[in-house]
Backbone as numpy.savetxt, mean C-alpha at the origin, in Angstrom:
# Nx Ny Nz CAx CAy CAz Cx Cy Cz
23.58 -24.61 -51.98 22.45 -25.26 -51.00 21.94 -23.30 -49.84
21.29 -23.89 -49.90 19.77 -22.80 -49.28 20.37 -22.45 -48.07
20.99 -21.68 -47.51 21.71 -21.42 -45.88 20.02 -20.60 -44.86
19.53 -20.27 -45.41 17.70 -19.44 -45.06 16.75 -20.65 -44.45
16.79 -21.86 -45.03 15.72 -22.58 -44.93 16.20 -23.46 -43.89
15.33 -23.09 -42.62 15.49 -24.01 -41.42 15.46 -25.62 -41.67
16.29 -25.99 -41.24 16.48 -28.00 -40.88 15.68 -28.39 -39.87
15.20 -29.12 -39.97 13.96 -29.68 -38.34 15.34 -29.78 -37.37
15.91 -30.29 -37.44 16.92 -30.83 -36.15 17.70 -29.39 -35.18
17.29 -28.47 -36.50 17.77 -26.87 -35.49 16.82 -26.17 -34.56
15.36 -26.66 -34.65 14.27 -26.41 -33.24 14.83 -27.07 -31.98
14.31 -26.01 -30.87 14.74 -26.44 -29.53 13.79 -26.89 -29.20
13.20 -27.95 -28.84 12.21 -28.58 -27.68 12.66 -29.14 -26.31
14.08 -28.36 -25.71 13.91 -28.82 -25.11 13.11 -28.45 -23.65
12.37 -27.54 -23.88 11.26 -26.54 -22.17 10.18 -27.59 -22.61
9.98 -28.32 -23.84 8.74 -28.44 -24.18 8.21 -30.23 -23.40
9.59 -31.07 -23.56 9.83 -32.06 -22.40 9.13 -31.91 -21.12
9.02 -30.56 -20.60 9.24 -30.75 -18.88 7.56 -30.33 -19.10
6.80 -29.69 -20.11 5.72 -29.18 -19.86 4.53 -30.14 -20.34
5.18 -31.12 -21.01 4.48 -32.31 -21.48 4.27 -33.78 -20.13
5.72 -33.85 -19.52 5.52 -34.71 -18.46 4.71 -33.52 -17.14
4.68 -32.76 -17.19 3.68 -32.05 -16.27 2.10 -32.29 -16.52
1.81 -32.16 -17.72 0.25 -32.77 -18.23 0.30 -33.72 -18.03
1.28 -35.03 -18.62 0.76 -36.29 -17.74 0.75 -36.45 -16.85
1.44 -36.05 -15.92 1.39 -36.55 -14.25 -0.39 -36.01 -14.00
-0.53 -35.00 -14.47 -2.21 -34.61 -13.89 -2.86 -35.14 -14.72
-3.04 -35.52 -15.68 -3.63 -36.43 -16.48 -3.48 -37.48 -15.63
-2.75 -38.50 -15.24 -2.73 -39.57 -14.35 -3.37 -39.88 -13.37
-3.27 -38.45 -12.42 -3.55 -38.61 -11.12 -4.96 -38.08 -10.94
-5.80 -37.76 -12.24 -7.13 -37.44 -12.39 -7.62 -38.50 -13.03
-6.79 -39.34 -13.27 -7.56 -40.97 -13.83 -7.34 -41.93 -12.82
-6.69 -41.88 -11.67 -6.72 -42.20 -10.55 -7.88 -42.37 -10.03
-7.88 -41.09 -9.97 -9.00 -40.54 -8.42 -8.79 -39.26 -7.44
-7.46 -39.07 -7.63 -6.96 -37.91 -6.92 -6.89 -36.37 -7.73
-8.30 -36.70 -7.92 -8.58 -35.15 -8.88 -8.77 -33.90 -7.44
-8.89 -34.03 -6.31 -8.46 -33.68 -5.59 -7.60 -32.95 -5.21
-6.58 -33.64 -5.65 -5.06 -32.77 -5.42 -4.70 -31.77 -7.10
-5.26 -32.39 -8.29 -5.70 -31.44 -9.04 -6.32 -29.86 -8.65
-7.59 -30.47 -8.42 -8.57 -29.37 -7.74 -7.76 -28.45 -6.51
-6.83 -29.06 -5.96 -6.18 -28.04 -4.70 -4.75 -27.23 -5.41
-4.62 -27.97 -6.27 -3.44 -27.17 -6.54 -3.71 -26.31 -7.77
-5.45 -26.18 -8.75 -5.72 -25.16 -8.99 -6.39 -24.07 -8.06
-6.97 -24.46 -6.75 -7.34 -23.16 -6.31 -6.03 -22.72 -5.06
-5.29 -22.96 -5.23 -3.78 -22.44 -4.46 -3.72 -21.49 -5.36
-3.22 -22.22 -6.81 -2.94 -21.07 -7.73 -4.20 -20.05 -8.09
-4.90 -19.72 -8.09 -6.06 -19.03 -8.07 -5.68 -18.01 -7.02
-5.81 -18.43 -5.61 -5.40 -18.00 -4.33 -4.64 -16.95 -4.46
-3.37 -17.02 -4.98 -2.04 -16.56 -5.43 -2.02 -15.52 -6.35
-3.11 -15.10 -7.48 -3.73 -14.79 -8.39 -4.56 -14.15 -7.84
-5.51 -13.58 -6.78 -6.31 -12.87 -6.20 -6.09 -12.11 -5.31
-5.13 -13.09 -4.34 -4.50 -13.09 -3.03 -3.98 -10.81 -3.04
-3.04 -10.84 -3.63 -2.60 -9.66 -3.73 -3.55 -8.13 -4.43
-4.74 -8.65 -4.86 -4.98 -7.90 -5.24 -5.97 -7.29 -4.83
-6.99 -8.26 -3.68 -7.42 -8.37 -2.15 -6.74 -7.80 -1.04
-5.36 -7.71 -0.96 -4.45 -7.26 -0.22 -4.17 -6.05 -0.46
-3.99 -5.65 -1.81 -3.65 -3.78 -2.32 -4.89 -2.75 -2.21
-6.31 -3.47 -2.13 -7.42 -2.93 -1.95 -7.50 -2.68 -0.38
-7.19 -3.57 0.49 -7.90 -3.65 1.49 -6.58 -2.48 2.22
-5.39 -2.40 1.79 -4.31 -1.33 2.30 -4.87 0.08 1.64
-5.19 0.44 0.17 -5.87 1.44 0.00 -7.12 2.03 1.18
-8.09 0.68 1.68 -9.17 1.61 2.67 -8.38 1.67 3.86
-7.56 0.84 4.37 -6.51 1.26 5.75 -6.04 2.62 5.54
-5.76 3.16 4.09 -4.92 4.15 4.08 -5.49 5.60 4.59
-6.26 5.21 3.74 -7.31 6.33 3.50 -8.24 6.34 4.99
-8.82 5.15 5.70 -9.34 5.88 6.86 -8.48 6.19 7.97
-6.56 5.77 8.01 -5.85 6.15 8.90 -5.11 7.33 8.57
-4.94 7.95 7.31 -3.86 8.97 6.61 -4.91 10.22 6.96
-3.91 11.24 7.69 -4.74 12.34 8.00 -3.31 13.51 7.14
-4.88 15.24 6.27 -3.34 15.96 5.48 -4.18 17.25 6.34
-3.00 17.98 7.14 -4.00 19.14 8.22 -2.37 20.12 7.54
-2.57 21.08 8.30 -1.74 21.99 8.64 -1.54 21.81 10.06
-0.05 22.21 10.29 0.61 22.80 11.69 0.07 23.50 12.46
-0.69 23.68 14.09 -1.52 24.90 14.72 -0.43 25.88 14.54
0.95 25.42 14.63 1.65 26.31 15.10 2.13 27.51 13.90
3.15 26.62 12.82 3.48 27.47 11.42 2.64 27.02 10.39
1.16 26.41 10.39 0.61 26.73 9.30 1.46 25.63 7.82
2.56 24.75 8.37 3.05 24.00 7.62 2.12 22.84 7.15
1.81 22.71 5.81 0.71 21.08 4.98 1.65 19.65 5.54
1.13 18.77 6.03 1.86 17.87 5.72 0.67 17.09 5.98
1.31 15.29 5.94 0.27 14.30 6.09 1.19 13.12 7.68
-0.39 12.78 8.60 0.45 11.88 9.47 -0.78 11.00 9.69
-0.53 10.40 10.58 -1.09 9.14 10.97 -2.43 9.56 12.57
-3.54 8.73 12.27 -4.17 8.90 13.30 -4.00 8.71 14.42
-4.59 9.40 15.85 -3.59 8.95 17.12 -2.58 8.35 17.17
-1.49 8.97 16.03 -0.10 8.93 16.76 0.54 10.10 16.91
1.37 10.26 18.31 2.16 11.25 18.26 3.87 12.02 17.27
3.80 12.79 16.89 5.40 13.00 16.16 5.16 14.83 16.16
6.54 15.26 15.47 7.00 16.83 15.77 6.28 16.72 14.30
6.32 18.29 13.91 6.15 18.76 12.80 7.60 18.90 12.20
7.77 18.69 11.07 8.78 18.70 10.30 9.78 20.07 9.79
8.74 21.04 9.77 9.33 22.32 9.56 9.65 23.14 10.99
8.94 22.97 12.08 9.02 23.93 13.37 9.72 22.87 14.36
9.05 21.91 14.39 9.42 20.48 15.40 8.84 20.65 16.32
7.34 21.45 16.32 6.14 21.18 17.68 5.85 19.94 17.54
6.05 19.47 18.94 5.11 18.16 19.21 3.90 18.06 18.71
3.16 16.96 17.96 1.84 17.03 17.57 0.49 15.97 17.81
-0.50 15.93 17.33 -1.26 14.17 17.31 -2.08 14.75 16.38
-2.26 13.73 16.38 -3.85 13.67 15.48 -4.97 13.12 16.34
-5.86 14.06 16.22 -7.30 14.17 16.64 -8.63 14.06 15.85
-9.29 13.55 16.25 -10.83 13.24 14.86 -9.99 14.37 13.78
-9.46 14.17 12.63 -8.84 14.23 11.60 -7.88 15.59 11.23
-7.36 16.51 13.13 -6.85 17.52 12.80 -5.48 17.34 13.72
-4.91 18.30 13.57 -3.40 18.07 14.48 -3.62 18.96 15.53
-3.20 18.38 16.79 -3.04 19.52 17.92 -1.95 19.53 18.62
-1.43 20.51 19.59 -0.26 20.42 19.86 0.14 19.90 21.25
1.20 19.01 21.27 0.61 18.17 22.83 1.37 19.34 23.55
0.56 19.88 24.75 1.27 20.48 25.86 1.58 20.10 26.73
2.47 20.30 28.22 2.42 20.00 29.38 1.37 20.18 30.03
0.76 19.18 31.02 -0.26 19.61 32.18 -0.42 21.09 32.12
-1.13 21.62 32.57 -1.87 23.23 33.43 -1.06 24.44 32.04
-0.99 23.65 31.15 -0.46 24.89 30.02 -1.91 25.58 29.64
-1.64 26.92 29.10 -2.63 27.17 28.67 -2.55 27.61 27.04
-3.14 27.43 26.27 -3.03 27.73 24.95 -3.70 28.99 24.89
-2.94 29.91 23.94 -3.53 31.34 24.03 -2.98 31.60 22.55
-4.29 32.28 21.51 -3.88 32.68 20.38 -3.76 34.44 20.61
-2.68 34.85 19.68 -2.61 35.66 19.75 -2.91 36.57 18.31
-3.67 37.62 18.90 -4.61 38.55 17.90 -4.30 40.02 17.69
-3.78 40.26 16.55 -2.49 41.80 15.82 -3.82 42.27 15.87
-3.77 43.57 16.84 -5.03 44.88 16.65 -3.62 45.88 16.36
-4.43 46.85 15.27 -3.43 47.93 15.31 -4.52 49.11 15.35
-3.03 49.98 15.61 -2.92 50.97 16.43 -4.15 52.21 15.46
-4.98 52.60 16.28 -5.45 54.02 15.15 -5.25 55.12 16.36
-5.44 56.37 15.57 -4.99 57.43 15.99 -5.68 58.23 16.37
-6.43 58.77 17.67 -8.02 59.39 17.71 -7.34 60.98 17.36
-8.41 61.56 16.48 -7.89 63.07 16.85 -8.75 63.53 17.61
-8.05 65.02 18.00 -9.42 65.60 19.28 -9.91 66.51 18.75
C-alpha cells in the first residue's frame, strides 16, 4: 500500500464551515433587504483599515510642527525639545524654554544676561 497517497478523510475542513456560515448569513441579510447592515459592516471594516494610516500621517505632521532641534545656549549641547515647553538641559541642567524655534534660558525677573568675550592681551613695544 502507498503511504504517501493522501486519503480524502485526512483533509481538515474544520475552519471552512465557519466561513461558509458567515457567507450564508451575509447573503441572507442581503436578500431579505438588510443590505444596509452589510454595507455598514463593510464601511466599518474600511475605516479600521484607513484610520491607522490617517492617524500616522497626522502624528507625523504634528511632530514636524512641534519638535525643535537646537543647541543649549549655555553649554552648546545639541538636543530636541517641544515648542512652548519648559525643561532642563540634559547636559548642564540649565532651565530652558523653546520660543520661536530656538532654546532660550529661563532667568528670574531682573537678571541681565551677558555674553562673555575673550580678549587676548597684546604686548605693545615702546
